[in-house]
C-alpha positions in Angstrom: 10.9 -7.6 18.5 14.1 -5.3 17.7 15.5 -5.7 21.1 14.8 -9.4 21.2 17.0 -9.7 17.9 19.6 -7.5 19.4 20.0 -10.1 22.4 19.6 -12.9 19.9 22.7 -11.3 18.0 24.9 -11.0 21.0 24.1 -14.7 22.0 25.0 -15.6 18.5 28.4 -13.6 18.6 29.5 -14.9 22.0 28.8 -18.5 20.7 31.0 -17.8 18.0 33.6 -16.8 20.5 33.2 -20.0 22.2 33.8 -21.7 18.9 37.3 -19.6 19.1 37.8 -21.0 22.5 37.4 -24.8 21.4 39.4 -24.7 18.2 42.4 -22.9 19.9 42.6 -24.1 23.7 44.1 -27.4 23.3 46.9 -26.1 20.8 47.8 -23.3 23.3 48.2 -25.7 26.1 50.1 -28.3 24.2 53.5 -27.7 25.7 51.8 -27.5 29.1 50.3 -30.8 28.9 53.5 -32.3 27.5 55.4 -31.1 30.4 53.0 -31.9 33.2 51.7 -35.1 32.2 54.3 -36.5 29.8 51.4 -36.5 26.7 53.2 -37.4 23.5 52.9 -35.0 20.4 50.9 -37.7 18.5 48.4 -38.0 21.1 48.2 -34.1 21.5 47.6 -33.7 17.8 45.1 -36.3 18.0 42.9 -33.9 20.2 42.7 -31.6 17.2 41.7 -34.3 14.8 39.2 -35.5 17.3 37.7 -31.7 17.3 37.4 -31.7 13.6 36.1 -35.3 13.2 33.7 -34.6 15.9 32.7 -31.3 14.4 32.2 -32.7 10.8 30.3 -35.7 12.4 27.8 -33.4 13.8 27.5 -31.6 10.5 26.7 -34.7 8.5 24.0 -35.7 11.0 22.4 -32.4 10.7 22.6 -32.3 6.9 20.4 -35.3 6.7 18.3 -35.4 9.7 17.9 -31.7 10.8 14.1 -32.4 10.5 14.3 -34.6 13.7 15.6 -31.8 15.8 13.9 -29.2 18.0 16.0 -26.4 16.2 15.1 -23.4 18.7 15.9 -25.8 21.6 19.1 -27.1 20.1 20.3 -23.4 19.5 19.6 -22.7 23.3 21.3 -25.8 24.6 24.5 -25.6 22.5 26.5 -23.0 24.8 25.6 -25.2 27.6 27.2 -28.3 25.9 30.1 -26.1 25.7 30.4 -25.4 29.5 29.9 -29.1 30.4 32.8 -29.9 27.9 35.2 -27.3 29.2 34.5 -28.0 32.9 34.9 -31.9 32.2 38.5 -30.8 30.4 39.3 -28.5 33.1 38.6 -31.6 35.7 40.7 -34.0 34.0 43.6 -34.2 36.3 40.8 -34.7 39.4 38.5 -37.3 37.6 41.1 -39.0 35.6 44.2 -38.8 38.0 45.5 -42.1 36.3 45.0 -41.0 33.1 44.6 -37.4 32.4 44.7 -37.8 28.7 41.3 -39.7 28.7 39.6 -36.9 30.4 41.0 -34.1 28.1 39.8 -36.5 25.3 36.3 -36.6 26.6 36.1 -33.0 27.3 37.3 -32.3 23.8 34.6 -34.5 22.3 31.7 -32.7 24.3 32.9 -29.3 23.6 33.7 -30.0 19.9 30.3 -31.4 19.7 28.9 -28.0 20.8 31.2 -26.4 18.3 29.6 -28.4 15.7 26.1 -27.4 16.8 27.2 -23.9 16.7 28.5 -24.0 13.1 25.6 -25.7 11.9 23.0 -23.4 13.7 24.2 -20.0 14.2 24.9 -19.0 10.9 21.2 -19.9 9.8 19.8 -18.0 13.0 21.7 -14.8 11.6 20.6 -15.6 8.3 16.9 -15.8 9.3 17.1 -12.3 11.1 15.4 -9.7 8.9 18.3 -7.5 7.5 19.0 -5.1 4.6 22.5 -6.5 4.3 22.2 -10.2 5.1 25.8 -10.8 3.7 27.3 -8.0 5.8 25.5 -9.4 8.6 27.1 -12.8 8.0 30.5 -11.2 7.8 30.0 -9.6 10.9 29.3 -12.9 12.7 32.3 -14.7 11.2 34.6 -11.7 12.0 33.8 -12.3 15.8 35.5 -15.7 15.5 38.5 -14.4 14.4 38.6 -11.6 17.1 37.5 -14.4 19.4 41.0 -16.2 18.4 43.0 -13.2 19.2 41.1 -13.1 22.5 42.2 -16.5 23.3 45.8 -16.3 22.5 46.1 -12.9 24.3 44.2 -14.1 27.6 46.0 -17.6 27.7 49.4 -16.2 27.2 48.8 -13.5 30.2 47.3 -16.1 32.3 50.0 -18.6 32.0 52.5 -16.0 32.2 50.9 -14.7 35.8 49.7 -17.7 37.2 51.7 -20.4 35.8 51.2 -23.6 33.7 50.4 -25.7 36.8 47.3 -24.0 37.1 45.9 -24.2 33.4 42.5 -25.7 34.6 41.5 -22.1 36.0 41.9 -21.0 32.3 39.5 -23.3 31.2 37.1 -22.5 33.7 37.5 -19.1 33.0 36.7 -19.5 29.2 33.6 -21.5 30.4 32.1 -18.5 31.2 31.9 -17.5 27.4 29.4 -19.9 26.6 27.6 -19.4 29.8 26.9 -15.9 28.9 25.7 -17.1 25.7 23.2 -19.6 27.3 22.0 -16.8 29.6 21.4 -14.4 26.4 19.7 -17.4 24.2 17.0 -17.9 26.8 15.8 -14.4 26.9 15.9 -14.2 23.0 13.3 -14.6 20.3 14.8 -17.2 17.7 13.2 -16.9 14.3 11.6 -19.7 12.3 14.3 -21.6 10.0 13.6 -23.9 7.3 14.4 -27.7 7.6 13.6 -30.4 5.1 10.6 -32.6 6.3 12.0 -35.8 4.7 15.6 -37.4 3.8 13.7 -37.3 0.3 14.1 -33.5 0.5 17.6 -33.5 1.3 18.5 -36.0 -1.8 16.8 -33.7 -4.1 19.3 -31.0 -3.2 22.1 -33.4 -3.4 21.2 -34.3 -7.1 21.9 -30.3 -8.0 25.5 -29.6 -9.2 25.4 -26.0 -7.7 25.3 -27.4 -4.4 28.6 -29.3 -5.0 30.2 -26.3 -6.4 29.5 -24.4 -3.3 30.6 -27.4 -1.2 33.6 -27.5 -3.0 34.1 -23.9 -2.7 33.9 -23.8 1.1 36.0 -26.9 1.3 39.1 -24.9 -0.7 38.0 -21.8 1.5 38.4 -23.7 4.7 41.7 -25.6 3.4 43.2 -22.2 2.3 42.2 -20.6 5.9 43.1 -23.3 8.1 46.3 -24.5 6.9 48.1 -21.0 7.3 46.4 -20.4 10.5 47.9 -24.1 11.7 51.0 -24.1 10.1 52.2 -20.4 10.0 53.9 -20.4 13.3 55.8 -23.4 13.2 57.1 -22.3 9.2 58.0 -19.0 10.5 60.1 -20.9 13.1 61.5 -23.8 11.3 61.8 -22.5 7.9 62.5 -18.7 8.4 64.4 -19.0 11.5 62.0 -16.5 13.4 62.0 -17.2 17.2 59.3 -19.1 18.8 57.7 -16.3 20.7 57.5 -14.3 17.7 56.2 -17.0 15.3 53.4 -17.6 17.8 52.5 -13.8 18.0 53.0 -13.1 14.4 52.1 -16.8 13.2 48.8 -17.1 14.9 47.6 -13.9 16.5 48.3 -11.6 13.5 47.0 -13.9 11.0 43.8 -14.0 13.3 43.9 -10.2 13.2 44.1 -9.6 9.4 41.3 -12.6 9.4 39.0 -10.2 11.7 39.9 -7.2 9.8 39.1 -8.4 6.4 35.6 -9.7 7.7 35.2 -6.7 9.8 35.8 -4.2 6.6 33.5 -6.4 4.6 30.7 -6.1 7.3 31.0 -2.2 7.2 31.5 -1.5 3.5 31.3 -5.0 1.7 30.0 -5.2 -1.8 30.0 -8.1 -4.6 31.0 -11.0 -2.5 31.5 -13.3 -5.6 34.2 -10.8 -6.7 35.7 -10.7 -3.2 36.0 -14.5 -3.3 37.7 -14.5 -6.4 40.4 -11.7 -5.8 40.8 -13.2 -2.2 41.8 -16.4 -3.6 44.3 -14.7 -6.0 45.6 -12.9 -3.0 45.9 -16.0 -1.0 47.8 -17.7 -3.9 50.3 -14.9 -4.0 50.9 -14.7 -0.1 51.5 -18.8 -0.1 53.9 -18.5 -2.9 55.7 -15.6 -1.5 56.1 -17.2 1.9 57.2 -20.7 0.3 59.5 -19.5 -2.1 61.5 -16.4 -0.6 63.7 -17.0 2.4 63.3 -13.4 3.6 62.1 -13.5 7.0 60.4 -10.3 7.3 58.8 -11.0 3.9 57.5 -14.5 4.7 56.1 -12.9 8.1 54.2 -10.3 6.3 53.1 -13.1 3.7 51.6 -15.4 6.3 49.7 -12.4 8.3 48.2 -11.0 5.1 47.2 -14.4 3.9 44.5 -13.8 6.6 43.2 -11.0 5.0 43.0 -12.5 1.6 41.0 -15.9 2.8 38.8 -13.7 5.3 35.8 -13.7 3.2 36.3 -17.5 1.4 34.3 -19.3 4.3 31.5 -16.7 5.1 31.2 -15.8 1.6 30.8 -19.3 0.4 27.8 -19.5 3.0 26.3 -16.6 1.4 26.6 -17.7 -1.9 25.1 -20.9 -0.9 22.2 -19.3 0.8 21.5 -17.2 -2.2 21.4 -20.2 -4.6 19.1 -22.5 -2.2 17.0 -19.9 -0.4 14.5 -22.9 0.8 17.4 -25.1 1.8 17.6 -23.7 5.4 19.4 -25.3 7.9 20.3 -28.3 5.6 22.4 -26.1 3.1 24.4 -24.3 6.2 25.1 -28.0 7.6 26.5 -29.2 4.1 28.5 -26.0 3.9 29.8 -26.4 7.4 30.7 -30.2 6.6 32.6 -28.8 3.5 34.7 -26.3 5.2 35.5 -28.6 8.1 36.7 -31.3 5.7 38.9 -28.8 4.2 40.1 -27.8 7.4 40.9 -31.3 8.5 42.5 -32.5 5.3 44.7 -29.6 4.1 46.7 -29.0 7.2 47.4 -32.7 7.5 48.4 -33.1 4.1 51.0 -30.2 4.7 52.3 -32.3 7.6 52.7 -35.2 5.6 54.4 -33.7 2.6 56.7 -31.8 5.1 57.5 -35.1 6.9 58.3 -37.1 3.7 60.2 -34.4 2.0 62.4 -33.7 5.1 63.9 -37.3 5.1 64.1 -37.6 1.2 67.4 -38.3 0.2 66.9 -36.0 -2.8 66.0 -33.0 -0.4 68.8 -33.9 1.9 71.2 -33.3 -0.9 69.6 -30.4 -2.2 69.5 -28.8 1.4 73.4 -29.5 1.6 74.0 -27.8 -1.9 71.7 -24.5 -1.0 72.9 -24.2 2.6 69.6 -25.0 4.2 68.4 -27.7 6.6 66.2 -30.7 5.1 63.2 -29.3 7.6 63.4 -26.0 6.0 63.0 -27.4 2.5 60.3 -29.9 3.7 58.2 -27.1 5.3 58.5 -24.9 2.1 57.4 -27.8 -0.2 54.4 -28.2 2.3 53.5 -24.6 1.9 53.7 -25.1 -1.8 50.8 -27.8 -1.4 49.0 -25.4 0.6 49.2 -23.1 -2.1 47.2 -25.4 -4.3 44.0 -24.9 -2.5 43.4 -21.4 -2.9 45.1 -21.6 -6.6 42.3 -24.0 -7.3 39.8 -21.9 -6.1 40.3 -19.0 -8.6 38.6 -20.8 -11.7 36.1 -22.2 -9.3 35.1 -18.4 -8.1 35.4 -17.2 -11.5 32.8 -20.1 -12.6 30.3 -19.2 -9.7 30.5 -15.6 -10.9 29.7 -16.4 -14.5 27.0 -18.8 -13.8 25.2 -16.6 -11.2 25.4 -13.7 -13.4 23.8 -15.8 -16.1 20.8 -17.0 -13.9 20.3 -13.6 -11.9 21.2 -14.9 -8.6 24.0 -12.4 -7.7 22.9 -9.5 -5.3 24.9 -6.4 -4.9 25.1 -4.7 -1.5 24.0 -1.0 -1.9 
């Protein structure tokens, strides 16, 4: 049985790497698609929105109707859905020669659905495996995602450099091997029993509990704090602080992901008191956002953007741990609700920062201020956008403090030995 669970864990880990591929392949190829097919920035950005909306839709469906699914079969088939999506994505220029974007969009919908299934199912699979330190196991699982992002960026950069952007399809095919490995591993593994609500009425009873919405809002803020910096750090370092694009990409995306993975790996190894970690992480993230936004020293801004990854590293997985402890009988439903909250934060916050940046950059007041202090309007606009991003970890501070006090009073808090 132990060996079966070892195989199952490996399958879950490689599935999380697949989520890294799904979430980062399109952004890596944006400029390639624009130069080869003339696709507008608006349509390219829509691929990211479709990714999150598809995942959120899957989250919500599972939140209310998880009892309608054959959970073990859904777990085992999730990687194959990703394989199909990535192959469809790669074949877009062949199958949709007159409208390549349509093929990219369809491929994105399919592999994003797989990512949504993985987000809902993989965490409860890990939680259902017998373990002395379940919160450390959850941290380890989510650290794999962060290291997967680094893997995607490094492999993509090297591939495009050596093979040329005109052969990008083979990069997608190469990455399809990751979920294929997961598929093979899952079909030789034993999947433990997971709780599902037998009726929608069972789900509604959870929705009436205020503690659930506190957890939902907590992971919403955690997802917002994490994904805002993850998506904006590269552009911010380049536009607002004048750091060359290549270093903005490496330090803004890869280094952030390294720090994200480091934080989760450290907790998986030696972590203790997840609620205290969330509280301190929110404080640290707030400080990093403010330093990056208010100081105009490139090296300090770079360090602040990167270290944000370390501070927010446990906000998402830690919220999952707390929710599962508060609702031990919630099963797949609780993880689906938390996934929906995290995806909602990851969708809304970066978009809000972009809107604020655009509005501020064209504001007459900002244009005048920029001229007075020797900056470009876009620089001030991005700084204001980053300040908006700081609101999410700031609001999370009193929320996590409330969770600490409430769970201590009710005896929910569990310390890791």
